[in-house]
gemmi code that builds the backbone of each chain (N, CA, C; Angstrom):
import gemmi

chains = {
    "A": [
        ("MET", (116.479, 94.587, 81.641), (115.450, 94.798, 80.998), (115.271, 96.440, 80.674)),
        ("THR", (115.173, 96.600, 79.383), (115.405, 97.772, 78.361), (114.008, 98.759, 78.959)),
        ("PRO", (114.576, 99.782, 79.716), (113.609, 101.015, 80.189), (112.732, 101.207, 78.968)),
        ("THR", (111.486, 101.628, 79.059), (110.710, 102.092, 78.346), (111.322, 103.531, 77.431)),
        ("ARG", (110.016, 103.583, 76.108), (111.235, 104.702, 75.611), (111.056, 106.227, 76.079)),
        ("ASP", (109.978, 106.221, 76.982), (109.943, 107.695, 77.763), (110.714, 107.581, 79.340)),
        ("SER", (111.649, 106.760, 79.423), (112.258, 106.472, 80.434), (111.684, 105.658, 81.471)),
        ("SER", (110.003, 105.618, 81.628), (109.520, 105.015, 82.681), (110.340, 103.548, 82.774)),
        ("PRO", (110.185, 102.916, 83.956), (110.793, 101.735, 84.075), (109.429, 100.908, 83.370)),
        ("ALA", (109.964, 99.446, 82.596), (109.146, 98.763, 82.441), (108.353, 98.125, 82.982)),
        ("ALA", (108.178, 98.110, 84.844), (107.375, 97.745, 85.103), (107.691, 98.574, 86.763)),
        ("THR", (106.585, 98.569, 87.024), (106.567, 99.364, 88.896), (106.113, 98.415, 89.467)),
        ("LEU", (106.959, 97.726, 90.447), (106.659, 96.725, 91.681), (106.211, 97.923, 92.693)),
        ("LEU", (104.844, 97.650, 92.847), (104.399, 98.161, 94.122), (103.591, 97.178, 95.284)),
        ("VAL", (104.528, 97.566, 96.561), (104.371, 96.238, 97.573), (103.595, 97.163, 98.419)),
        ("CYS", (102.758, 96.450, 99.487), (101.765, 97.128, 100.487), (102.793, 96.699, 101.258)),
        ("VAL", (102.819, 98.021, 102.319), (104.096, 97.838, 103.609), (102.904, 97.712, 104.557)),
        ("THR", (101.363, 98.358, 104.365), (100.742, 98.083, 105.520), (100.023, 97.102, 105.656)),
        ("CYS", (100.286, 95.724, 104.943), (99.577, 94.057, 104.810), (100.364, 93.865, 106.590)),
        ("LYS", (99.356, 93.031, 107.235), (99.664, 92.478, 107.996), (99.222, 91.473, 108.384)),
        ("SER", (99.586, 90.534, 108.927), (99.308, 88.940, 109.361), (99.076, 89.070, 110.921)),
        ("GLY", (98.124, 88.979, 111.036), (97.775, 89.286, 112.795), (98.318, 90.552, 113.007)),
        ("GLU", (99.367, 90.512, 114.449), (100.182, 91.754, 114.607), (101.528, 91.661, 113.898)),
        ("GLU", (102.055, 90.856, 112.825), (103.340, 90.867, 112.203), (103.078, 91.904, 110.935)),
        ("GLN", (104.341, 92.734, 110.725), (104.183, 93.623, 109.723), (104.771, 92.902, 108.254)),
        ("VAL", (104.201, 91.914, 107.202), (104.413, 91.159, 107.134), (104.844, 91.755, 105.653)),
        ("GLY", (103.746, 92.730, 105.569), (104.193, 93.808, 104.089), (105.529, 94.613, 104.433)),
        ("ALA", (106.035, 94.996, 105.035), (107.152, 95.352, 105.491), (108.218, 94.631, 105.227)),
        ("ARG", (108.347, 93.628, 105.971), (109.019, 92.805, 105.993), (109.525, 91.891, 104.245)),
        ("LEU", (108.251, 91.644, 103.615), (108.410, 91.162, 101.716), (108.563, 92.693, 100.997)),
        ("PHE", (108.810, 93.738, 101.216), (109.204, 94.728, 101.047), (110.568, 94.912, 100.769)),
        ("ALA", (110.991, 94.751, 102.209), (112.788, 95.098, 102.941), (113.316, 93.728, 101.826)),
        ("ALA", (112.561, 92.197, 101.821), (113.326, 91.261, 101.397), (113.236, 91.469, 99.815)),
        ("LEU", (112.263, 92.302, 98.923), (112.358, 92.414, 97.422), (113.519, 93.968, 97.264)),
        ("GLU", (113.497, 94.658, 98.312), (114.798, 95.590, 98.241), (115.907, 95.042, 97.832)),
        ("ARG", (116.307, 93.852, 98.974), (117.259, 92.963, 98.332), (117.768, 92.727, 97.821)),
        ("ARG", (116.645, 91.780, 97.298), (116.632, 90.632, 96.161), (116.963, 91.554, 94.443)),
        ("LEU", (116.147, 93.240, 94.752), (116.245, 93.428, 93.280), (117.459, 94.274, 93.091)),
        ("THR", (118.600, 94.530, 94.300), (119.652, 95.276, 94.179), (120.513, 95.322, 92.586)),
        ("GLY", (120.726, 96.298, 92.307), (121.431, 96.200, 90.510), (120.589, 95.835, 88.969)),
        ("GLU", (118.812, 95.499, 89.591), (117.659, 94.625, 88.693), (117.378, 96.302, 88.081)),
        ("SER", (117.676, 96.758, 86.875), (117.057, 97.450, 85.569), (115.802, 97.277, 85.661)),
        ("GLY", (114.975, 98.003, 84.676), (113.817, 97.792, 84.405), (112.896, 97.543, 85.201)),
        ("ILE", (113.322, 97.472, 86.907), (112.120, 96.687, 87.920), (112.303, 98.144, 88.722)),
        ("ALA", (111.221, 99.052, 88.769), (111.403, 99.987, 89.993), (110.114, 99.044, 91.135)),
        ("LEU", (110.791, 99.713, 92.505), (110.291, 98.781, 93.599), (109.794, 99.878, 94.085)),
        ("ARG", (108.551, 100.119, 94.423), (107.985, 101.047, 95.754), (106.858, 100.838, 96.379)),
        ("PRO", (107.074, 101.072, 97.344), (106.181, 101.072, 98.622), (104.825, 101.713, 98.564)),
        ("VAL", (104.069, 100.612, 99.110), (102.947, 101.992, 98.945), (101.720, 101.291, 100.020)),
        ("GLU", (100.743, 102.486, 100.571), (100.269, 102.071, 102.039), (99.208, 101.458, 101.464)),
        ("CYS", (98.391, 100.531, 101.393), (97.383, 99.692, 101.114), (96.677, 99.868, 100.042)),
        ("LEU", (96.984, 98.524, 99.286), (96.044, 98.712, 98.279), (94.536, 97.751, 98.291)),
        ("SER", (94.355, 98.324, 99.694), (92.830, 98.132, 99.570), (92.505, 96.539, 99.716)),
        ("ALA", (93.003, 95.486, 99.684), (93.138, 94.279, 99.709), (93.471, 93.312, 100.763)),
        ("CYS", (93.170, 94.021, 101.874), (93.696, 94.092, 103.474), (93.022, 91.986, 104.053)),
        ("LYS", (92.353, 91.424, 103.152), (92.260, 90.255, 103.528), (93.082, 89.127, 102.869)),
        ("ARG", (93.805, 89.488, 101.936), (94.956, 88.791, 100.994), (96.075, 88.963, 101.119)),
        ("PRO", (96.807, 89.434, 102.507), (98.029, 89.974, 102.596), (98.908, 88.716, 102.123)),
        ("CYS", (100.070, 89.007, 101.393), (100.814, 90.052, 101.530), (100.322, 90.531, 99.961)),
        ("THR", (100.358, 91.433, 100.018), (99.574, 92.152, 98.119), (100.692, 92.924, 97.871)),
        ("ILE", (100.965, 92.843, 95.852), (101.447, 93.448, 95.176), (100.701, 94.224, 94.014)),
        ("ALA", (101.979, 95.326, 93.576), (100.902, 95.586, 92.197), (101.765, 95.567, 90.806)),
        ("LEU", (101.669, 94.965, 89.936), (102.648, 95.666, 88.729), (101.757, 96.659, 87.880)),
        ("ALA", (102.927, 97.561, 87.477), (102.357, 98.367, 86.855), (103.002, 99.340, 86.231)),
        ("ALA", (102.802, 99.484, 84.700), (103.715, 100.612, 83.824), (102.935, 101.207, 83.015)),
        ("PRO", (103.551, 102.181, 82.165), (102.137, 103.442, 81.538), (101.884, 102.398, 79.776)),
        ("GLY", (101.071, 102.545, 79.487), (100.400, 101.894, 78.620), (100.101, 100.360, 78.691)),
        ("LYS", (100.261, 99.972, 80.432), (100.578, 98.269, 80.863), (98.665, 98.226, 81.306)),
        ("TRP", (98.644, 96.583, 80.895), (97.287, 96.405, 82.325), (98.119, 96.375, 83.503)),
        ("SER", (97.619, 96.934, 84.546), (97.708, 96.655, 85.690), (97.590, 95.156, 86.200)),
        ("TYR", (98.132, 94.696, 87.499), (97.191, 93.539, 88.152), (97.691, 94.052, 89.735)),
        ("VAL", (96.674, 92.976, 90.386), (97.164, 93.262, 91.895), (96.909, 91.661, 92.050)),
        ("VAL", (97.769, 91.414, 93.160), (98.297, 90.052, 93.141), (98.373, 89.964, 94.777)),
        ("GLY", (97.320, 88.599, 95.390), (97.543, 88.671, 96.869), (98.460, 87.627, 97.320)),
        ("ASP", (98.111, 87.047, 98.472), (98.367, 85.855, 98.675), (99.752, 85.672, 98.856)),
        ("LEU", (100.593, 86.023, 99.496), (101.960, 86.245, 98.720), (102.859, 86.078, 100.161)),
        ("THR", (103.666, 85.509, 100.387), (104.653, 85.566, 101.656), (105.982, 85.767, 101.151)),
        ("ARG", (106.768, 86.126, 102.026), (108.061, 86.943, 101.852), (108.810, 85.063, 102.033)),
        ("GLU", (108.549, 84.158, 102.751), (109.146, 82.981, 102.663), (109.109, 82.092, 101.592)),
        ("ALA", (107.908, 82.445, 100.766), (107.620, 81.531, 99.808), (107.738, 82.406, 98.265)),
        ("HIS", (107.613, 83.305, 98.001), (107.247, 83.765, 97.086), (108.309, 85.579, 96.464)),
        ("VAL", (109.239, 85.638, 97.056), (109.996, 86.358, 96.833), (110.693, 86.250, 94.985)),
        ("GLU", (110.767, 84.796, 95.224), (111.372, 84.625, 93.214), (110.435, 84.408, 92.586)),
        ("ASP", (109.272, 83.782, 93.079), (107.906, 84.188, 91.910), (107.905, 85.443, 91.764)),
        ("ILE", (107.858, 86.530, 92.733), (107.470, 88.213, 92.651), (108.577, 88.484, 91.312)),
        ("VAL", (109.664, 88.041, 91.314), (110.800, 89.015, 90.648), (110.700, 88.630, 89.549)),
        ("ILE", (110.149, 87.200, 89.020), (109.945, 86.366, 87.796), (108.882, 87.152, 87.329)),
        ("ALA", (107.612, 87.034, 88.107), (106.547, 87.771, 87.848), (106.914, 89.292, 86.956)),
        ("ALA", (107.640, 89.601, 87.800), (107.976, 91.458, 87.447), (108.945, 91.335, 86.077)),
        ("ARG", (109.338, 90.335, 85.767), (110.491, 90.358, 85.023), (109.630, 90.280, 83.719)),
        ("ARG", (108.872, 89.063, 83.702), (108.009, 88.749, 82.707), (106.968, 90.060, 82.222)),
        ("PHE", (106.304, 90.546, 83.550), (105.327, 91.379, 82.778), (106.384, 92.823, 82.225)),
        ("ALA", (107.691, 93.016, 82.702), (108.147, 94.269, 82.498), (108.231, 93.583, 80.986)),
        ("ALA", (108.629, 93.007, 80.453), (109.344, 92.145, 78.690), (108.111, 92.688, 78.202)),
        ("ALA", (106.331, 92.279, 78.768), (105.142, 92.215, 78.173), (104.868, 93.601, 77.316)),
        ("ALA", (104.973, 93.750, 76.231), (105.111, 95.371, 75.594), (102.979, 95.947, 76.385)),
        ("ASP", (102.310, 94.561, 76.932), (101.096, 94.862, 77.133), (101.050, 95.046, 78.721)),
        ("GLY", (101.725, 94.199, 79.355), (101.838, 93.455, 80.699), (100.968, 92.443, 80.552)),
        ("LEU", (100.771, 91.923, 79.295), (99.592, 90.364, 79.222), (100.854, 89.760, 79.321)),
        ("VAL", (100.836, 88.891, 80.609), (101.780, 87.517, 80.402), (101.069, 86.133, 80.203)),
        ("PRO", (101.099, 85.697, 79.069), (100.179, 84.437, 78.939), (100.152, 83.688, 79.727)),
        ("TRP", (98.944, 83.007, 80.499), (99.022, 82.162, 81.671), (100.078, 81.002, 81.991)),
        ("ARG", (100.457, 80.501, 81.112), (101.759, 79.110, 81.187), (102.974, 79.697, 81.644)),
        ("ASP", (103.341, 81.124, 81.531), (104.242, 81.856, 81.754), (104.239, 82.703, 83.188)),
        ("ARG", (102.980, 82.681, 83.816), (102.968, 82.803, 85.141), (103.011, 81.906, 86.058)),
        ("PRO", (104.210, 82.390, 87.241), (104.271, 81.689, 88.741), (102.709, 81.043, 88.984)),
        ("ILE", (102.694, 79.853, 89.324), (101.707, 79.089, 90.250), (100.845, 80.560, 90.885)),
        ("ALA", (101.610, 81.234, 91.646), (100.941, 82.183, 92.550), (100.183, 83.233, 92.333)),
        ("PHE", (100.534, 83.508, 90.915), (100.475, 84.769, 89.920), (98.998, 84.012, 89.045)),
        ("ARG", (98.975, 82.808, 89.150), (97.781, 82.334, 88.429), (96.840, 82.170, 89.415)),
        ("LYS", (96.859, 81.941, 90.941), (95.723, 81.970, 91.526), (95.733, 83.088, 92.677)),
        ("GLY", (96.608, 84.107, 92.817), (96.464, 85.126, 93.432), (95.885, 86.449, 92.978)),
        ("VAL", (95.806, 86.503, 91.616), (95.066, 87.604, 91.027), (93.644, 88.249, 91.806)),
        ("VAL", (94.259, 89.249, 92.253), (92.737, 90.105, 93.081), (91.552, 90.988, 92.180)),
        ("SER", (92.915, 91.843, 91.169), (91.667, 92.463, 89.925), (93.288, 92.857, 89.164)),
        ("ARG", (92.349, 93.244, 87.860), (93.591, 93.310, 86.694), (92.858, 94.487, 85.996)),
        ("THR", (93.110, 95.844, 85.814), (93.119, 96.913, 84.774), (93.701, 97.279, 84.142)),
        ("PRO", (93.086, 97.633, 82.783), (93.486, 98.173, 81.509), (94.232, 98.874, 81.244)),
        ("PRO", (95.424, 99.689, 80.548), (95.726, 100.931, 80.372), (94.498, 102.262, 79.624)),
        ("LEU", (95.165, 103.123, 80.504), (93.956, 103.930, 80.246), (93.538, 104.391, 78.738)),
        ("SER", (94.823, 104.739, 77.783), (94.585, 104.888, 76.348), (94.091, 102.952, 75.908)),
        ("PRO", (93.553, 103.229, 74.788), (92.802, 101.951, 74.081), (93.952, 100.955, 73.692)),
        ("THR", (95.295, 101.978, 72.687), (96.627, 102.004, 72.237), (97.608, 102.013, 73.669)),
        ("ASN", (98.813, 101.423, 72.930), (99.774, 101.712, 73.918), (100.236, 103.011, 73.461)),
        ("ARG", (100.437, 103.354, 75.087), (101.122, 105.115, 74.584), (102.392, 105.142, 74.427)),
        ("LEU", (102.800, 104.201, 74.525), (104.381, 104.304, 74.078), (104.601, 103.946, 72.646)),
        ("ALA", (104.126, 103.276, 72.009), (103.868, 103.052, 70.455), (104.253, 103.950, 69.895)),
    ],
    "B": [
        ("MET", (81.644, 118.489, 85.119), (83.154, 118.229, 85.679), (84.118, 118.978, 84.867)),
        ("THR", (85.230, 119.413, 84.976), (86.038, 119.933, 84.245), (87.072, 118.678, 84.098)),
        ("PRO", (87.159, 119.116, 82.711), (88.428, 118.009, 81.931), (89.796, 118.114, 82.039)),
        ("THR", (90.869, 117.364, 82.683), (91.503, 117.427, 83.113), (92.508, 118.409, 82.114)),
        ("ARG", (93.768, 118.906, 82.248), (94.520, 120.031, 81.430), (94.884, 119.530, 80.247)),
        ("ASP", (95.615, 117.866, 80.207), (95.802, 117.451, 79.141), (94.603, 116.773, 78.392)),
        ("SER", (93.306, 117.071, 77.983), (92.154, 116.975, 77.614), (92.092, 115.470, 78.198)),
        ("SER", (92.554, 114.448, 79.216), (92.263, 113.598, 79.568), (90.824, 113.802, 80.345)),
        ("PRO", (89.912, 112.504, 80.365), (88.847, 113.061, 80.832), (89.073, 113.167, 82.605)),
        ("ALA", (88.157, 113.499, 83.354), (88.621, 113.490, 85.000), (88.529, 112.096, 85.444)),
        ("ALA", (87.513, 111.340, 84.796), (87.223, 109.655, 85.474), (87.397, 109.446, 84.172)),
        ("THR", (87.870, 107.836, 83.994), (87.374, 107.242, 83.082), (86.842, 106.085, 84.061)),
        ("LEU", (85.194, 105.233, 83.549), (84.468, 104.633, 84.345), (84.483, 103.278, 83.561)),
        ("LEU", (85.155, 102.092, 83.724), (85.393, 100.519, 83.329), (84.438, 99.955, 83.820)),
        ("VAL", (83.533, 99.635, 82.560), (82.731, 98.463, 83.408), (83.082, 96.938, 82.754)),
        ("CYS", (83.190, 96.046, 83.603), (83.364, 94.561, 82.796), (82.222, 94.268, 82.150)),
        ("VAL", (82.268, 94.101, 80.850), (81.399, 93.247, 79.892), (81.515, 92.051, 80.122)),
        ("THR", (81.974, 91.051, 80.812), (82.059, 89.801, 80.853), (81.318, 89.198, 81.935)),
        ("CYS", (80.976, 89.750, 83.090), (80.726, 89.613, 84.504), (79.264, 89.013, 83.865)),
        ("LYS", (79.335, 87.479, 84.845), (77.734, 86.945, 84.465), (77.315, 86.889, 86.075)),
        ("SER", (75.930, 86.295, 85.906), (75.496, 86.078, 87.552), (74.956, 84.778, 87.105)),
        ("GLY", (75.301, 83.729, 87.467), (74.824, 82.307, 86.481), (74.694, 82.419, 84.772)),
        ("GLU", (73.828, 82.085, 84.340), (73.992, 82.751, 82.925), (73.550, 84.195, 81.979)),
        ("GLU", (72.896, 84.843, 83.498), (72.689, 86.120, 82.988), (73.875, 86.754, 82.570)),
        ("GLN", (73.979, 87.817, 81.896), (74.726, 89.040, 80.905), (74.873, 90.019, 81.763)),
        ("VAL", (75.414, 90.242, 83.445), (74.448, 90.714, 84.134), (75.869, 92.446, 84.093)),
        ("GLY", (77.162, 92.315, 83.571), (78.100, 93.487, 83.389), (77.501, 93.914, 81.876)),
        ("ALA", (77.362, 93.183, 80.597), (76.990, 93.946, 79.747), (75.663, 95.205, 79.779)),
        ("ARG", (74.716, 94.301, 80.744), (73.428, 95.074, 80.849), (73.811, 96.070, 81.548)),
        ("LEU", (74.225, 96.488, 82.913), (75.200, 97.596, 83.330), (75.605, 98.527, 82.849)),
        ("PHE", (76.176, 97.952, 81.925), (76.896, 98.766, 81.012), (76.302, 99.268, 80.251)),
        ("ALA", (74.835, 98.976, 79.605), (74.078, 99.436, 78.506), (73.453, 100.655, 79.507)),
        ("ALA", (73.126, 99.962, 80.561), (72.343, 101.227, 81.718), (73.226, 102.089, 82.100)),
        ("LEU", (74.195, 102.202, 82.058), (75.426, 103.037, 81.974), (75.858, 104.185, 81.058)),
        ("GLU", (75.424, 103.674, 80.043), (75.449, 104.726, 78.929), (74.253, 105.288, 78.528)),
        ("ARG", (73.366, 104.669, 78.610), (71.964, 105.421, 78.631), (72.091, 106.702, 79.852)),
        ("ARG", (72.360, 106.379, 81.046), (72.237, 107.187, 82.342), (73.131, 108.279, 81.911)),
        ("LEU", (74.326, 108.235, 81.303), (75.458, 109.130, 81.028), (75.480, 109.935, 79.902)),
        ("THR", (74.606, 109.543, 79.292), (74.526, 110.723, 77.518), (74.521, 111.779, 78.473)),
        ("GLY", (75.443, 112.593, 77.691), (75.268, 113.856, 77.722), (76.691, 113.988, 78.761)),
        ("GLU", (77.221, 113.530, 79.775), (77.529, 113.526, 80.711), (78.879, 114.028, 80.353)),
        ("SER", (79.665, 115.331, 80.843), (80.781, 115.301, 80.329), (81.989, 115.373, 81.595)),
        ("GLY", (83.061, 114.937, 81.213), (84.033, 114.400, 82.357), (84.194, 112.911, 83.081)),
        ("ILE", (83.490, 112.441, 82.441), (83.534, 110.981, 83.094), (83.452, 110.320, 81.345)),
        ("ALA", (84.511, 109.345, 81.291), (84.581, 108.842, 80.044), (83.758, 106.759, 80.446)),
        ("LEU", (83.054, 106.779, 79.898), (82.563, 105.202, 79.977), (83.011, 104.440, 78.926)),
        ("ARG", (83.733, 103.253, 79.391), (84.336, 102.046, 78.212), (84.324, 100.804, 79.144)),
        ("PRO", (83.726, 99.940, 77.943), (83.953, 98.662, 78.483), (85.117, 97.508, 78.354)),
        ("VAL", (84.976, 96.841, 79.199), (86.233, 96.576, 79.498), (86.212, 94.736, 79.893)),
        ("GLU", (86.480, 93.800, 78.700), (86.894, 92.680, 79.176), (87.354, 91.785, 80.268)),
        ("CYS", (86.559, 91.850, 81.825), (87.179, 91.075, 82.759), (88.474, 91.720, 83.452)),
        ("LEU", (87.758, 92.282, 84.995), (89.163, 93.263, 85.732), (89.232, 92.012, 86.542)),
        ("SER", (89.309, 90.771, 86.602), (89.960, 89.542, 86.777), (89.525, 89.367, 88.257)),
        ("ALA", (87.844, 89.756, 89.041), (87.823, 89.805, 89.929), (86.165, 89.369, 89.554)),
        ("CYS", (86.388, 88.382, 89.058), (85.315, 87.585, 88.673), (83.895, 86.440, 89.877)),
        ("LYS", (84.326, 86.565, 90.984), (83.789, 86.298, 91.889), (83.044, 87.292, 92.871)),
        ("ARG", (82.965, 88.567, 92.103), (82.149, 89.723, 92.761), (81.661, 90.195, 91.856)),
        ("PRO", (80.329, 90.103, 91.156), (80.131, 90.905, 89.969), (79.109, 91.580, 90.406)),
        ("CYS", (78.902, 92.837, 89.403), (79.079, 92.994, 88.528), (80.559, 93.978, 89.291)),
        ("THR", (81.505, 94.259, 88.128), (82.532, 94.646, 88.423), (83.151, 96.305, 87.757)),
        ("ILE", (83.699, 96.949, 88.118), (83.361, 98.452, 87.421), (84.961, 98.883, 88.186)),
        ("ALA", (85.555, 100.093, 87.312), (86.814, 100.727, 87.854), (87.028, 102.180, 87.451)),
        ("LEU", (87.603, 102.749, 88.309), (87.511, 104.363, 88.166), (89.147, 104.602, 88.173)),
        ("ALA", (89.816, 105.313, 87.250), (90.416, 105.586, 86.758), (90.888, 106.635, 86.235)),
        ("ALA", (92.137, 107.485, 86.118), (92.720, 108.345, 85.535), (93.579, 108.780, 85.776)),
        ("PRO", (94.598, 109.507, 84.494), (96.202, 110.045, 84.754), (96.318, 110.432, 85.630)),
        ("GLY", (97.283, 110.734, 86.385), (97.400, 111.086, 88.028), (96.939, 110.771, 89.245)),
        ("LYS", (96.057, 109.907, 89.460), (94.642, 109.872, 90.305), (95.380, 108.248, 90.607)),
        ("TRP", (94.872, 107.852, 92.343), (94.509, 106.339, 92.076), (93.536, 105.759, 91.595)),
        ("SER", (93.710, 104.490, 91.490), (92.946, 103.786, 90.492), (92.030, 102.836, 91.394)),
        ("TYR", (90.314, 102.647, 91.915), (89.925, 101.598, 92.211), (89.083, 100.626, 91.477)),
        ("VAL", (89.046, 99.597, 91.850), (87.916, 98.571, 91.484), (87.449, 98.045, 92.403)),
        ("VAL", (85.817, 97.913, 91.843), (84.807, 97.639, 93.097), (83.597, 96.806, 92.434)),
        ("GLY", (83.627, 95.910, 93.318), (82.255, 94.817, 92.890), (80.965, 94.756, 93.781)),
        ("ASP", (80.753, 93.886, 93.416), (79.342, 94.255, 94.147), (77.985, 94.608, 94.157)),
        ("LEU", (78.222, 94.968, 92.489), (77.318, 95.909, 92.087), (76.318, 95.346, 91.073)),
        ("THR", (75.068, 95.717, 91.224), (73.739, 95.509, 90.227), (73.298, 96.823, 89.634)),
        ("ARG", (72.934, 96.419, 88.104), (72.151, 97.450, 87.254), (71.095, 98.034, 88.151)),
        ("GLU", (70.654, 96.844, 89.211), (69.188, 97.122, 89.531), (69.002, 98.173, 90.493)),
        ("ALA", (70.388, 98.296, 91.273), (70.743, 98.634, 92.584), (71.800, 100.049, 93.046)),
        ("HIS", (72.672, 99.651, 91.641), (73.588, 100.957, 91.869), (74.008, 101.842, 90.473)),
        ("VAL", (73.108, 101.845, 89.766), (73.498, 102.732, 88.639), (73.782, 104.580, 89.543)),
        ("GLU", (72.606, 104.710, 90.293), (73.176, 106.180, 90.309), (73.960, 105.932, 91.975)),
        ("ASP", (74.374, 105.365, 92.211), (75.362, 105.160, 93.334), (76.877, 105.280, 92.443)),
        ("ILE", (76.650, 104.562, 91.333), (78.345, 104.261, 90.516), (78.067, 105.852, 89.710)),
        ("VAL", (77.395, 106.517, 89.320), (77.351, 107.521, 88.863), (77.644, 108.839, 89.669)),
        ("ILE", (77.457, 109.000, 90.941), (77.855, 109.724, 91.780), (79.057, 109.482, 92.265)),
        ("ALA", (79.720, 107.917, 92.517), (81.274, 107.785, 92.759), (82.007, 108.443, 91.744)),
        ("ALA", (81.219, 107.911, 90.598), (82.355, 109.075, 89.420), (82.456, 110.086, 89.296)),
        ("ARG", (81.229, 110.682, 89.378), (81.291, 112.116, 89.510), (82.389, 113.010, 90.916)),
        ("ARG", (82.881, 112.097, 91.738), (83.405, 112.503, 93.046), (84.719, 111.954, 92.640)),
        ("PHE", (84.921, 111.242, 92.359), (86.494, 110.432, 91.798), (86.415, 111.460, 90.899)),
        ("ALA", (86.175, 112.416, 89.577), (86.226, 112.758, 88.954), (86.880, 114.393, 89.392)),
        ("ALA", (85.616, 114.629, 90.583), (86.138, 116.060, 91.246), (87.621, 115.764, 92.268)),
        ("ALA", (87.822, 114.942, 92.850), (89.052, 114.579, 93.515), (90.497, 114.723, 92.404)),
        ("ALA", (90.907, 115.265, 93.141), (92.398, 115.774, 92.377), (93.319, 114.942, 92.111)),
        ("ASP", (93.138, 113.677, 93.602), (94.018, 113.073, 93.341), (93.351, 111.466, 93.379)),
        ("GLY", (92.081, 111.386, 93.407), (91.415, 110.079, 93.560), (90.803, 109.807, 94.547)),
        ("LEU", (91.119, 110.512, 95.517), (90.791, 110.037, 96.866), (89.509, 110.772, 97.450)),
        ("VAL", (88.586, 109.672, 96.869), (87.385, 110.255, 98.025), (87.129, 110.398, 99.262)),
        ("PRO", (87.228, 111.197, 99.767), (86.820, 111.140, 101.575), (85.689, 109.731, 101.676)),
        ("TRP", (85.798, 109.318, 102.884), (84.927, 107.799, 103.178), (83.305, 108.586, 103.342)),
        ("ARG", (83.386, 109.732, 104.173), (82.114, 109.674, 104.122), (81.097, 110.118, 103.120)),
        ("ASP", (81.637, 110.486, 102.089), (81.644, 111.083, 100.783), (81.229, 109.704, 99.623)),
        ("ARG", (81.540, 108.701, 99.734), (80.922, 107.610, 98.913), (79.803, 106.858, 99.426)),
        ("PRO", (79.370, 106.404, 97.936), (77.941, 105.779, 98.708), (78.573, 104.357, 99.780)),
        ("ILE", (77.540, 103.692, 100.400), (77.866, 102.896, 100.845), (78.570, 101.641, 100.145)),
        ("ALA", (77.857, 101.128, 98.772), (78.031, 100.334, 98.033), (79.768, 100.272, 97.900)),
        ("PHE", (80.198, 101.715, 97.653), (81.654, 102.259, 97.307), (82.369, 102.054, 98.750)),
        ("ARG", (81.724, 101.841, 99.857), (82.719, 101.355, 101.205), (82.696, 100.118, 101.206)),
        ("LYS", (81.689, 99.408, 100.734), (81.651, 97.645, 101.174), (82.342, 96.962, 99.968)),
        ("GLY", (82.536, 98.051, 98.622), (82.571, 97.010, 97.388), (83.875, 96.871, 96.594)),
        ("VAL", (85.024, 97.655, 97.996), (86.126, 98.181, 97.138), (87.278, 96.889, 96.889)),
        ("VAL", (87.495, 96.354, 95.770), (88.147, 95.215, 96.021), (89.681, 95.592, 95.623)),
        ("SER", (90.224, 96.371, 95.013), (91.629, 96.793, 95.183), (91.969, 98.306, 95.052)),
        ("ARG", (92.670, 98.813, 95.184), (93.010, 100.413, 94.367), (94.854, 100.548, 93.972)),
        ("THR", (94.910, 100.874, 93.739), (96.362, 101.612, 92.802), (97.255, 102.922, 92.685)),
        ("PRO", (97.786, 102.872, 93.128), (98.426, 104.608, 93.245), (98.605, 104.997, 91.737)),
        ("PRO", (98.793, 106.170, 91.529), (99.414, 106.881, 90.354), (100.923, 106.318, 90.183)),
        ("LEU", (100.844, 106.238, 89.245), (102.609, 105.820, 88.850), (103.520, 106.625, 89.585)),
        ("SER", (103.312, 107.760, 88.749), (104.164, 108.956, 89.545), (103.798, 109.654, 90.484)),
        ("PRO", (104.698, 109.359, 92.062), (104.794, 109.612, 92.883), (103.481, 110.988, 93.161)),
        ("THR", (104.101, 112.269, 92.268), (103.285, 113.187, 92.486), (102.467, 113.264, 91.348)),
        ("ASN", (101.055, 114.301, 91.835), (99.816, 114.597, 90.447), (100.457, 114.632, 89.462)),
        ("ARG", (100.662, 113.900, 88.089), (101.167, 114.672, 86.835), (100.692, 115.756, 86.147)),
        ("LEU", (99.524, 115.954, 86.760), (98.619, 116.964, 86.110), (99.026, 118.300, 86.720)),
        ("ALA", (99.603, 118.252, 87.890), (99.220, 119.408, 89.063), (100.475, 120.419, 88.473)),
    ],
}
model = gemmi.Model(1)
for chain_id, residues in chains.items():
    chain = gemmi.Chain(chain_id)
    for i, (resn, *xyz) in enumerate(residues, 1):
        res = gemmi.Residue()
        res.name, res.seqid = resn, gemmi.SeqId(i, " ")
        for name, pos in zip(("N", "CA", "C"), xyz):
            atom = gemmi.Atom()
            atom.name, atom.element = name, gemmi.Element(name[0])
            atom.pos, atom.b_iso = gemmi.Position(*pos), 0.0
            res.add_atom(atom)
        chain.add_residue(res)
    model.add_chain(chain)
structure = gemmi.Structure()
structure.add_model(model)
structure.setup_entities()
């Protein structure tokens, strides 16, 4: 992935590390798995976050970048969705406005969207 | 409210204008009511948005600003919550990082949070 013009990564992948399933620290474990999986990957900045306030739908992640729509996605597991998360992050990184066509989203990213928010400036600030 | 240093508003209040309850255009009506209510209010930029992807919890709004946490909040109505939304937006505008203490949030903003996301830079970019 090519970094955006102001050197911001094309995608920041935020992973809630406080997500729990029962007593299990599923969020922290998903973060660790993604950290291993994304070693050497450029254009995607992985970042832990304490609570995305969607605690009923662990694990939760968010995709964000300057000038793009942001997405919060839930119902993800380390066992089933690491590759889907990487694919979704790459496609988000490649999308100038962050809007990935429905057909190009992994199934988990069609079903799991918790919310989305537009970029703060009406036009892409990097354009 | 004092505008932030880079002239961005201290809060952008995004209102989903595609939110429906049955056939009723509840989102567009909430937006219209807020437009009237916020006339002359500085520091809060009101902006319509097409779908915050939290369609099961109309009406939905978001609060955002550069360098602050963003919040998506649902289960709001024009009939009950216009004043709560204005109060929440003012307190968000006044909070340097967007984090409003629990006790200072209107009840609807304690119960209705759909998600939150951190500012992209680890530190407040306006500081």
